[in-house]
N, C-alpha and C positions, 0 to 999 in steps of 0.2 A: 842578395844573401848577406847576412851580417857576419863579418869576420873581425878578428882582433889584429889582423896583420897590416903592417905598414905597406903602402903602395910604393913600388920601386919607380924612381924617376928615370925618364929617358935621358941618355947622354946627349950633351950638346957641346958645341965647339967652345973652347976655353975663353975665347974673346967675347962671347955672349953670355953674360951672367943670367942665371935662372930668375924668372920673375917670382915675386913673393908667393904667388899661388902655387908654384911648383914645389915649394918646401912643405906644403900642407900634406898631412897624411890622410889617407882615406879610411884608416882604421885606428883603433886604440891599441896602445902598446902597454907592456908591463910598467913602464915609467909613468904612463898616464894614470894607471891604477894606483901607483905609489903616491903620485901627486894628489889624487882625489882623496886618498886616505889621510894624508897630512892636512888637506883642506878641511877635513871633518873636525879637526880640533877647533876650527873657527865657525863653521857653518854646518848644521845638521840638515837644513832644508833649503839647498840652493835652487834658485829658479833656473829655467832653461836658458834665459838670457845671460844670467851670471855665468853659467857653465860655458857658454859660447865665448864670453869675455876671457875667462881664465884658461880655456883650452883653444887658443887662437891658432895653434898649429894643426888643428884637426879640421878636415873638410866635413862640416856638419850635414847630416841628413836625418831622416826620421829614426833610422837604426842607431846611429851614433848617439843622438839625444836620448833615445830610449835606454841605451846601454849605460850611459852616465847616470841617468836618473835611477836605474836599477841598482847600480853600485851604491849610491847614497842610501837607497832603501835598504839594501843589505847591511850597510854600516850601521844604520839606525836600529835595525832588527837586533844585531849583535849587542849594541849599546843598551837597548832596553831590556834584553834578556839578562844581561849582566846586572843591571840595576835592580830588576825584580829579584833575581837570585840573591844578591847581597842584602836587599831589604828583608827578605824572608829569613835569611841567615841571622840577621841582627835581631829580628823578633824571636827566633828560636834561641838565641843567646841571651835573651832577657832584656834587651834594650826596650825602654818604655817611652823615650822622648826623642824627638828629632835633634834636640840639642846634643845628644850623645853621638850623633852621626856626623862625621866630617871626612872630607877627601883631602889627603895630602899626597905629596909625591912619593912618600915611602909606604903608603898603604897598599894592601893587596889588590883592591879594586882598581886603583890607578895603574898599578903594574900590569894587570890583565888588559886594561884598555890600551895602554901605551904599547904593549907587546903586539896587540892586534893591529893597531893603526900605524905603528911606528917601529916595525920589526928591526930595522937597521939602526934604530936610535938616532935618526937624522936630527931630531929635536932633543938632543941630550943636553941637560943642564951642565954648565961649566966647561963646555968645549969651545972651540974657536968658531962655532957657527953663529950666524946672525940672529937666529931665533931659537927659542926653546918652547916647549909646549906651553901655550899661554895660560897665565893665571886664570883668565876668564873661563877656560875650559874646566879647570878645577872647581870654580864656583858653580858653573852650569851642572857639572856632574853631581855636586853636592845637593843642589836644588832638586835634580832629578831623583836622586836616591831618597831624599826626604819626601818627595811627592809620592813615590811608590810606597814608602814606609807608611805614610799617613793613610793612603788609600787602602792598604791591606789591613792596617789596624782598625779602620772604620768599617771593614767588611765589604767594601765596594767591589772587591774582586769576585764576588758571586755573580755580578752582572757581566755578560759576555763582552760588552763594549766599555768596560771600566777604564781601560788605558787611554781612551780617546781624550778624556779630560786632561790627562798628564801631557799628551802630545801637544794639546793646544797651548799649554803653559810653556813647554820647552821650545816650540817653534818660534816663539817671540824672543828667544834669548840668543839668537845667532849674532856673531860679531863680524866686523868687517874683515875680510881676508886681505892680508898684506899684499901690496902691489907686486912684490917679487914673484908671486904665484902667477901673475899674468904672463911672465916670460916662459917661452917654450923650454928654456934651459934652466928653469928655476931649481931643479934638483942639484945640478952641477954648481949653480951659483950659491946655493945654501951650503954646499959642502966645501967650497973653496974661497968664500969671502972671509 
């Protein structure tokens, strides 16, 4: 059965430290979800091998792998829904060229995405944190918005599979996820570095 609960470790004598495998969780926690959402700023299409590397504190099985892949699928779904919504809104507002579309940290679309993936603003610009939402994410978001805009303007949205061409472009734009995300304690490290 698939659950999101951490496995409780059996108690052992203090003089015998727990082996590394004992620290592994058998389920995913809310912190794992938060970490995955922050990783989405770098990668929209992580492989299962990549997930195993970045979630090294989790005992992987088919259910865990499936759950992580489902999380990223849900993140992408929200991302693409927002992109389509804002592209259509731009068209309705009279935008005629992709050059008029840009994503900045103070635009409404960025705020919607940041609020969804980064609710606690762990990647807030100008704080004591080691990272902020990467510039590359803004570039990829702008490319995505423009791809949706161009496809809709060209009438490609009448084809039921019209988004697949956009997905093929965006999947090639993933960035390297910073090493700090490999740490099981990365959320604490991001907040206290």
